[in-house]
LUMDRENZA-910192 format. One record per residue (C-alpha): residue in three letters; x, y, z. Coordinates in steps of 0.05 Angstrom, whole numbers. Layout:
N
REC   type       xx       yy       zz
REC    Ala        X        Y        Z
...
end
This chain:
560
REC   type       xx       yy       zz
REC    Met      203     3292    -1485
REC    Thr      169     3302    -1552
REC    Asp      145     3231    -1552
REC    Leu      118     3238    -1482
REC    Asn       80     3301    -1498
REC    Gln       53     3269    -1560
REC    Ala       27     3209    -1521
REC    Ala       -4     3255    -1472
REC    Arg      -42     3290    -1526
REC    His      -68     3225    -1554
REC    Ala      -90     3196    -1485
REC    Ala     -166     3187    -1473
REC    Thr     -202     3231    -1425
REC    Ala     -229     3193    -1363
REC    Glu     -305     3194    -1352
REC    Thr     -331     3211    -1284
REC    Arg     -393     3168    -1262
REC    Gly     -443     3185    -1208
REC    Lys     -470     3140    -1148
REC    Arg     -498     3071    -1167
REC    Thr     -575     3060    -1162
REC    Phe     -615     2995    -1137
REC    Ser     -624     2944    -1193
REC    Ile     -693     2913    -1203
REC    Val     -661     2846    -1212
REC    Trp     -653     2839    -1137
REC    Val     -728     2847    -1122
REC    Val     -746     2776    -1137
REC    Pro     -695     2741    -1092
REC    Ile     -709     2790    -1037
REC    Val     -784     2778    -1039
REC    Ala     -772     2703    -1042
REC    Leu     -727     2709     -981
REC    Leu     -780     2749     -943
REC    Ile     -834     2699     -961
REC    Gly     -791     2641     -940
REC    Gly     -774     2674     -875
REC    Trp     -847     2689     -862
REC    Leu     -867     2618     -878
REC    Ala     -812     2591     -834
REC    Tyr     -833     2637     -777
REC    Lys     -905     2617     -786
REC    Ala     -888     2544     -787
REC    Ile     -847     2550     -725
REC    Ser     -896     2594     -689
REC    Glu     -956     2549     -706
REC    Lys     -919     2484     -693
REC    Gly     -953     2443     -638
REC    Pro     -919     2403     -584
REC    Thr     -889     2335     -596
REC    Ile     -906     2282     -544
REC    Thr     -886     2210     -530
REC    Ile     -938     2157     -510
REC    Thr     -921     2085     -491
REC    Phe     -968     2026     -502
REC    Val     -962     1951     -492
REC    Ser     -979     1939     -565
REC    Ala     -984     1980     -629
REC    Glu    -1044     1941     -655
REC    Gly    -1083     1983     -704
REC    Leu    -1034     2042     -702
REC    Glu     -998     2068     -764
REC    Ala     -947     2125     -770
REC    Gly     -971     2183     -812
REC    Lys    -1042     2157     -814
REC    Thr    -1070     2145     -744
REC    Lys    -1101     2208     -714
REC    Ile    -1106     2234     -643
REC    Lys    -1177     2258     -628
REC    Tyr    -1214     2294     -574
REC    Arg    -1289     2287     -578
REC    Asp    -1282     2263     -650
REC    Val    -1241     2326     -669
REC    Glu    -1171     2315     -696
REC    Val    -1119     2346     -651
REC    Gly    -1057     2309     -673
REC    Glu    -1025     2253     -713
REC    Ile     -975     2198     -702
REC    Glu     -907     2213     -733
REC    Arg     -866     2153     -714
REC    Ile     -873     2085     -678
REC    Thr     -813     2051     -646
REC    Leu     -795     2005     -588
REC    Asn     -763     2026     -522
REC    Glu     -694     2004     -502
REC    Asp     -715     1939     -469
REC    Ile     -766     1927     -524
REC    Ser     -821     1916     -470
REC    Arg     -866     1972     -495
REC    Val     -884     2008     -558
REC    Val     -863     2083     -563
REC    Val     -910     2127     -603
REC    Ile     -884     2196     -622
REC    Ala     -941     2243     -642
REC    Lys     -949     2316     -658
REC    Leu    -1008     2357     -631
REC    Val    -1038     2422     -654
REC    Lys    -1014     2489     -626
REC    Gly    -1049     2511     -563
REC    Ser    -1053     2441     -532
REC    Glu     -991     2452     -490
REC    Lys    -1029     2473     -428
REC    Tyr    -1070     2409     -428
REC    Leu    -1010     2362     -431
REC    Thr    -1004     2348     -356
REC    Asp     -991     2285     -316
REC    Lys    -1066     2279     -305
REC    Ser    -1083     2275     -380
REC    Arg    -1099     2206     -406
REC    Phe    -1090     2172     -474
REC    Trp    -1118     2107     -499
REC    Val    -1131     2070     -564
REC    Val    -1203     2069     -588
REC    Arg    -1222     2005     -624
REC    Ala    -1284     1960     -625
REC    Arg    -1295     1931     -555
REC    Ile    -1350     1893     -517
REC    Arg    -1351     1909     -443
REC    Gly    -1401     1912     -387
REC    Gly    -1459     1890     -433
REC    Ser    -1446     1947     -482
REC    Val    -1409     1954     -549
REC    Ser    -1364     2014     -564
REC    Gly    -1318     2036     -620
REC    Leu    -1358     2005     -676
REC    Gly    -1340     2064     -721
REC    Thr    -1267     2043     -721
REC    Val    -1284     1979     -758
REC    Leu    -1284     2018     -824
REC    Ser    -1243     2081     -807
REC    Gly    -1190     2047     -766
REC    Ala    -1167     2056     -694
REC    Tyr    -1147     2123     -666
REC    Ile    -1118     2151     -601
REC    Ala    -1165     2189     -556
REC    Ile    -1143     2241     -506
REC    Asp    -1177     2262     -440
REC    Pro    -1141     2328     -425
REC    Asp    -1133     2357     -355
REC    Lys    -1096     2422     -343
REC    Thr    -1095     2417     -267
REC    Gly    -1032     2374     -264
REC    Lys     -959     2387     -279
REC    Leu     -937     2398     -351
REC    Thr     -903     2339     -385
REC    Arg     -890     2310     -454
REC    Thr     -885     2236     -436
REC    Phe     -946     2194     -423
REC    Thr     -965     2121     -409
REC    Gly    -1026     2101     -449
REC    Leu    -1085     2064     -418
REC    Glu    -1097     1994     -440
REC    Val    -1170     1997     -421
REC    Pro    -1210     2060     -440
REC    Pro    -1238     2099     -380
REC    Val    -1311     2093     -368
REC    Val    -1319     2164     -345
REC    Thr    -1282     2223     -376
REC    Leu    -1262     2287     -340
REC    Gly    -1317     2339     -334
REC    Gln    -1375     2290     -335
REC    Pro    -1424     2311     -281
REC    Gly    -1431     2263     -223
REC    Arg    -1393     2236     -163
REC    His    -1343     2181     -149
REC    Phe    -1350     2131      -93
REC    Arg    -1310     2072      -67
REC    Leu    -1332     2004      -43
REC    Ser    -1294     1952       -2
REC    Thr    -1308     1878       -7
REC    Asp    -1275     1810        6
REC    Asn    -1275     1789      -68
REC    Leu    -1292     1819     -136
REC    Gly    -1338     1764     -160
REC    Ser    -1366     1774     -230
REC    Leu    -1359     1849     -228
REC    Asp    -1317     1883     -281
REC    Ile    -1301     1953     -307
REC    Gly    -1364     1980     -339
REC    Ala    -1412     1939     -295
REC    Pro    -1477     1978     -285
REC    Ile    -1498     2013     -221
REC    Tyr    -1572     2010     -206
REC    Tyr    -1618     2051     -162
REC    Arg    -1687     2018     -157
REC    Gln    -1672     1980     -222
REC    Ile    -1653     2043     -260
REC    Gln    -1582     2047     -285
REC    Val    -1548     2109     -255
REC    Gly    -1474     2096     -262
REC    Gln    -1418     2046     -276
REC    Val    -1358     2013     -244
REC    Val    -1297     2052     -267
REC    Gly    -1241     2012     -235
REC    Tyr    -1219     1963     -182
REC    Gly    -1156     1940     -145
REC    Phe    -1130     1915      -79
REC    Gly    -1137     1955      -15
REC    Ala    -1080     1982       25
REC    Asp    -1072     1918       66
REC    Gly    -1081     1872        6
REC    Arg    -1137     1833       41
REC    Glu    -1196     1869       10
REC    Val    -1216     1892      -59
REC    Asp    -1227     1966      -71
REC    Ile    -1279     1981     -125
REC    Gln    -1285     2051     -155
REC    Leu    -1353     2071     -183
REC    Phe    -1384     2133     -214
REC    Val    -1456     2155     -204
REC    Glu    -1482     2205     -255
REC    Ala    -1515     2270     -237
REC    Pro    -1568     2282     -212
REC    Tyr    -1573     2211     -185
REC    His    -1510     2220     -142
REC    Ala    -1553     2260      -93
REC    Trp    -1588     2196      -73
REC    Val    -1525     2167      -45
REC    Thr    -1526     2187       28
REC    Glu    -1487     2169       91
REC    Asn    -1537     2114      107
REC    Thr    -1539     2084       37
REC    Arg    -1518     2011       29
REC    Phe    -1492     1978      -33
REC    Trp    -1501     1904      -51
REC    Asn    -1479     1857     -106
REC    Ala    -1536     1851     -155
REC    Ser    -1502     1801     -201
REC    Gly    -1540     1741     -226
REC    Ile    -1608     1720     -200
REC    Asp    -1632     1727     -129
REC    Val    -1675     1665     -112
REC    Ser    -1708     1658      -43
REC    Leu    -1755     1605      -15
REC    Asn    -1798     1625       45
REC    Ala    -1867     1615       73
REC    Gln    -1897     1657       16
REC    Gly    -1866     1612      -36
REC    Leu    -1810     1618      -87
REC    Lys    -1786     1688     -105
REC    Val    -1739     1706     -162
REC    Asn    -1710     1775     -169
REC    Thr    -1659     1808     -215
REC    Gln    -1640     1879     -233
REC    Ser    -1634     1868     -309
REC    Met    -1612     1818     -360
REC    Val    -1545     1854     -365
REC    Ser    -1530     1843     -291
REC    Ile    -1544     1768     -299
REC    Phe    -1485     1760     -348
REC    Ser    -1437     1817     -333
REC    Gly    -1453     1832     -259
REC    Gly    -1479     1895     -227
REC    Ile    -1485     1935     -163
REC    Ala    -1548     1966     -132
REC    Phe    -1557     2014      -74
REC    Asp    -1614     2037      -30
REC    Val    -1628     2058       42
REC    Pro    -1652     2001       88
REC    His    -1726     2002      107
REC    Gly    -1739     2042      169
REC    Thr    -1674     2081      164
REC    Gln    -1667     2156      151
REC    Pro    -1626     2173       89
REC    Gly    -1581     2221      126
REC    Lys    -1536     2273       94
REC    Glu    -1511     2269       22
REC    Ala    -1447     2229       16
REC    Ala    -1383     2265       -3
REC    Asp    -1341     2252      -64
REC    Asn    -1298     2188      -58
REC    Ala    -1337     2166        4
REC    Val    -1323     2093       24
REC    Phe    -1379     2042       33
REC    Arg    -1384     1967       47
REC    Leu    -1408     1921       -9
REC    Tyr    -1459     1871       18
REC    Pro    -1469     1803      -15
REC    Asp    -1544     1810      -29
REC    Arg    -1604     1854      -16
REC    Ala    -1627     1816       45
REC    Ser    -1562     1829       82
REC    Ile    -1569     1905       78
REC    Gln    -1631     1899      122
REC    Glu    -1590     1868      178
REC    Lys    -1570     1916      233
REC    Ile    -1497     1929      246
REC    Tyr    -1478     1901      314
REC    Thr    -1414     1922      348
REC    Val    -1417     1882      413
REC    Arg    -1399     1808      409
REC    Arg    -1389     1755      463
REC    Ser    -1352     1692      444
REC    Trp    -1372     1625      472
REC    Met    -1346     1555      460
REC    Leu    -1386     1492      446
REC    Leu    -1354     1422      449
REC    Phe    -1386     1367      406
REC    Asp    -1367     1294      404
REC    Gln    -1413     1279      345
REC    Ser    -1410     1293      270
REC    Val    -1416     1366      251
REC    Arg    -1423     1353      177
REC    Gly    -1465     1410      148
REC    Leu    -1442     1462      200
REC    Ser    -1401     1518      169
REC    Val    -1371     1584      189
REC    Gly    -1426     1637      187
REC    Ala    -1481     1589      205
REC    Pro    -1534     1622      249
REC    Val    -1540     1613      324
REC    Glu    -1613     1616      345
REC    Leu    -1650     1623      411
REC    His    -1725     1608      409
REC    Gly    -1720     1610      332
REC    Ile    -1690     1681      330
REC    Gln    -1618     1691      307
REC    Val    -1575     1718      363
REC    Gly    -1505     1704      334
REC    Lys    -1466     1662      285
REC    Val    -1411     1608      281
REC    Val    -1341     1639      279
REC    Ser    -1297     1577      274
REC    Leu    -1296     1502      282
REC    Asp    -1237     1453      286
REC    Leu    -1222     1380      301
REC    Glu    -1185     1368      366
REC    Tyr    -1154     1305      395
REC    Asp    -1154     1299      471
REC    Ala    -1092     1258      488
REC    Ala    -1115     1248      561
REC    Met    -1185     1223      542
REC    Lys    -1160     1191      478
REC    Asp    -1219     1217      439
REC    Phe    -1235     1268      385
REC    Tyr    -1276     1331      397
REC    Val    -1301     1388      354
REC    Pro    -1293     1456      388
REC    Val    -1340     1506      357
REC    Ile    -1333     1582      373
REC    Ile    -1397     1623      367
REC    Ala    -1404     1698      372
REC    Ile    -1466     1722      409
REC    Glu    -1490     1793      391
REC    Pro    -1527     1819      453
REC    Glu    -1554     1879      415
REC    Arg    -1601     1832      377
REC    Ile    -1638     1821      443
REC    Arg    -1687     1875      463
REC    Val    -1692     1887      538
REC    Ser    -1759     1902      570
REC    Asn    -1774     1924      642
REC    Gly    -1704     1950      651
REC    Thr    -1647     1986      617
REC    Asp    -1588     1942      636
REC    Pro    -1580     1883      587
REC    Lys    -1529     1852      635
REC    Leu    -1484     1843      575
REC    Ser    -1452     1911      572
REC    Ser    -1388     1886      606
REC    Asp    -1350     1821      609
REC    Glu    -1364     1812      683
REC    Lys    -1440     1820      675
REC    Ala    -1441     1776      614
REC    Glu    -1402     1721      651
REC    Ala    -1450     1725      711
REC    Leu    -1512     1722      666
REC    Leu    -1485     1662      627
REC    Lys    -1467     1626      690
REC    Trp    -1539     1634      716
REC    Leu    -1569     1612      649
REC    Val    -1527     1549      646
REC    Glu    -1531     1527      719
REC    Glu    -1601     1550      738
REC    Arg    -1641     1552      674
REC    Gly    -1607     1493      640
REC    Leu    -1581     1529      577
REC    Arg    -1556     1477      527
REC    Ala    -1532     1480      455
REC    Gln    -1555     1430      402
REC    Leu    -1542     1420      327
REC    Lys    -1605     1429      287
REC    Thr    -1621     1420      213
REC    Gly    -1629     1489      182
REC    Ser    -1649     1466      113
REC    Leu    -1675     1397       91
REC    Leu    -1656     1412       19
REC    Thr    -1583     1430       30
REC    Gly    -1571     1392       96
REC    Gln    -1540     1453      128
REC    Leu    -1536     1453      204
REC    Met    -1544     1509      253
REC    Val    -1533     1518      328
REC    Asn    -1596     1521      370
REC    Leu    -1596     1546      442
REC    Glu    -1653     1521      486
REC    Phe    -1669     1516      560
REC    His    -1675     1447      591
REC    Pro    -1691     1454      665
REC    Ala    -1698     1378      673
REC    Ala    -1629     1365      646
REC    Ala    -1573     1344      693
REC    Lys    -1542     1403      729
REC    Glu    -1474     1426      701
REC    Lys    -1426     1480      723
REC    Leu    -1402     1534      675
REC    Ala    -1331     1516      654
REC    His    -1277     1550      613
REC    Arg    -1233     1525      557
REC    Asp    -1178     1564      522
REC    Gly    -1204     1628      551
REC    Tyr    -1276     1618      527
REC    Pro    -1338     1602      569
REC    Leu    -1357     1530      553
REC    Val    -1432     1522      542
REC    Pro    -1455     1450      553
REC    Thr    -1482     1413      493
REC    Met    -1536     1360      481
REC    Pro    -1548     1312      423
REC    Gly    -1593     1340      370
REC    Ser    -1661     1311      351
REC    Leu    -1630     1271      294
REC    Glu    -1577     1243      340
REC    Gln    -1630     1224      391
REC    Leu    -1671     1189      337
REC    Gln    -1610     1150      314
REC    Glu    -1594     1131      386
REC    Ser    -1666     1107      397
REC    Leu    -1664     1065      333
REC    Thr    -1598     1035      356
REC    Lys    -1628     1015      423
REC    Ile    -1689      984      389
REC    Thr    -1644      945      342
REC    Ser    -1602      920      401
REC    Arg    -1664      896      437
REC    Leu    -1690      861      376
REC    Glu    -1625      824      369
REC    Lys    -1635      796      439
REC    Val    -1704      768      424
REC    Pro    -1701      690      418
REC    Phe    -1739      683      353
REC    Asp    -1720      610      345
REC    Glu    -1750      590      413
REC    Leu    -1812      633      400
REC    Ser    -1823      600      333
REC    Ala    -1819      531      364
REC    Asp    -1868      549      419
REC    Leu    -1914      581      369
REC    Arg    -1912      518      325
REC    Leu    -1937      476      385
REC    Val    -1992      526      401
REC    Leu    -2016      525      329
REC    Gln    -2016      450      326
REC    Glu    -2060      447      389
REC    Ala    -2104      501      359
REC    Arg    -2112      459      295
REC    Thr    -2132      398      335
REC    Thr    -2183      437      375
REC    Leu    -2212      469      312
REC    Gln    -2217      400      279
REC    Lys    -2258      376      338
REC    Ile    -2302      438      334
REC    Gly    -2312      425      260
REC    Gly    -2333      352      272
REC    Phe    -2381      373      326
REC    Ala    -2410      426      280
REC    Gly    -2420      374      225
REC    Thr    -2454      326      273
REC    Leu    -2499      382      297
REC    Ser    -2517      399      226
REC    Ser    -2534      327      205
REC    Glu    -2568      299      267
REC    Thr    -2603      356      300
REC    Ala    -2647      376      241
REC    Pro    -2683      307      233
REC    Glu    -2695      299      307
REC    Met    -2724      369      309
REC    Gln    -2769      350      251
REC    Ala    -2794      289      287
REC    Thr    -2808      329      348
REC    Leu    -2849      377      308
REC    Val    -2890      320      278
REC    Glu    -2906      294      347
REC    Leu    -2922      363      370
REC    Gln    -2970      371      311
REC    Gln    -3006      307      329
REC    Thr    -3013      331      400
REC    Leu    -3041      396      376
REC    Glu    -3091      362      332
REC    Thr    -3114      323      394
REC    Leu    -3118      386      434
REC    Gln    -3148      427      377
REC    Gly    -3217      419      401
REC    Thr    -3201      442      470
REC    Val    -3147      493      460
REC    Gly    -3177      532      403
REC    Val    -3161      563      338
REC    Glu    -3111      614      366
REC    Leu    -3065      561      394
REC    Gln    -3065      526      326
REC    Lys    -3043      590      291
REC    Thr    -2986      599      341
REC    Leu    -2961      529      329
REC    Val    -2963      539      253
REC    Glu    -2919      601      260
REC    Leu    -2871      564      305
REC    Gln    -2864      510      252
REC    Lys    -2848      563      200
REC    Ser    -2793      591      245
REC    Val    -2757      526      259
REC    Gly    -2773      485      197
REC    Gln    -2721      458      148
REC    Asp    -2731      518      102
REC    Ser    -2738      568      158
REC    Pro    -2691      630      166
REC    Leu    -2666      603      231
REC    Asn    -2644      539      199
REC    Tyr    -2614      577      140
REC    Asn    -2575      624      186
REC    Ala    -2549      565      225
REC    Gln    -2522      531      162
REC    Lys    -2491      598      139
REC    Thr    -2456      605      205
REC    Leu    -2427      535      200
REC    Glu    -2402      550      129
REC    Glu    -2366      614      153
REC    Leu    -2336      574      210
REC    Ser    -2310      523      160
REC    Leu    -2277      579      120
REC    Thr    -2245      606      183
REC    Leu    -2217      537      199
REC    Arg    -2188      533      128
REC    Ser    -2153      601      137
REC    Leu    -2125      578      203
REC    Arg    -2097      516      170
REC    Glu    -2062      560      117
REC    Leu    -2034      605      171
REC    Thr    -2008      543      208
REC    Ser    -1974      518      145
REC    Thr    -1942      586      131
REC    Leu    -1914      592      202
REC    Glu    -1886      522      198
REC    Gln    -1848      540      134
REC    Gln    -1831      613      152
REC    Pro    -1833      623      228
REC    Gln    -1798      691      222
REC    Ser    -1856      719      182
REC    Ile    -1893      736      247
REC    Val    -1841      791      259
REC    Phe    -1817      810      189
REC    Gly    -1877      792      148
REC    Lys    -1886      740       92
REC    Glu    -1830      739       42
REC    Lys    -1847      755      -30
REC    Glu    -1839      698      -79
REC    Lys    -1773      701     -114
REC    Glu    -1774      713     -189
REC    Thr    -1759      652     -231
REC    Arg    -1690      657     -261
REC    Glu    -1685      651     -335
end
């Protein structure tokens, strides 16, 4: 017990401590934790959306370097570039700035901006030094999405640009391309923004954009035509050359206007559809809706006649050629060329009446029957251009032609045909050649040789008589004059001085040196030259009797 009490006395007294206070050592980690949390929250709250864009190629793109821009303002950056599962396309993963989420819809467009030459203009030259970048054309009217397919060709018109879109339908695209200019009276007012096939695949659909305020000039009666290249026309006024600009010559172009004499009409709506005409002249042609098909049957060559060739009546176009084929008639054992033409009655203006007699098939049939059987309507092939050799169909009335009934073939009225002027000329030449072949030139040359021989003999006799006359007549005439002078001297005393003067003048007129004697000798010389020419002609005909028909043959050149 004593030991226990003693130990108790020596035991230490326990200290009683109060409640612990906050140590300043914890301030630093707590502040760091708060700052880190705030930075993390800020980073998360300010983080923009991550999108995926696919392209055919990643040319010019680099991860961590290539930017995404909108109107030259950076709105994002490429983080990673990979390939898709089938390695057919490039997948670009990019991060955009915060606040761009509402613009990432299925109507937004992305494309790579690099140096390009298109439609006669150069774009993206700034990327030669700075490098390519991805441009965005945002649109918040669509559905939100994070996956996009990039455009391989930059759009010509971006969203929000004032103006109006229109569509054109045509048979072929020609030299037109995206970016091709649109002209209104030779001033550029827009561009072609796209093209593709129509719904049926038979026509090409061209999309174009006309800038404001020029889009107001596109009305319901406006017509568009292909202004590519150079328009050359040759008419009675001479040669005319027209083009919209140098750009349209090389890259193509489209122009529009209202035809002369036509009211503009109301302003065309957005995405209105128009027809693209081949040239400016074609927009002036009226649109005809009524057509009557006739058939022509030719048994001659139709080389130069093509589909679309005009059909004229009195020099005015009333239709065009629709089709032509080659047909073999087994019964007749001969070849024919059936040509289908489309007559447009609306081209014919009717006077002194309101019924054109072509408003129905029955009336058109009756009128054609009367024209063929009573007026002698016939179809001929005629040369439309001497330069190109193109043919056309000419309808004319021939009352003196043999009467023919209006027939039908394959459901078409068959209009009788006649040979054209060229065919008639060839036929006439053929007949003349046939007749010339029947002429007996050998017999004619023999008879002609005999005639010429007799003519030569006769001319020789005439020459001898002329020589005798020249040598014998003059001396006898001189002797007669001497005797006459002697008689005059005898009668001088009785007749008088006047008679003597008269005789002297007579001597001067018929003397050896007189004009009469000189003219007689000159005439004989010319007759001698004529006889020499006749002898040469006779010799030529003996050697070349055919020269009387075909002319004298040229001397052949001496061979070396």
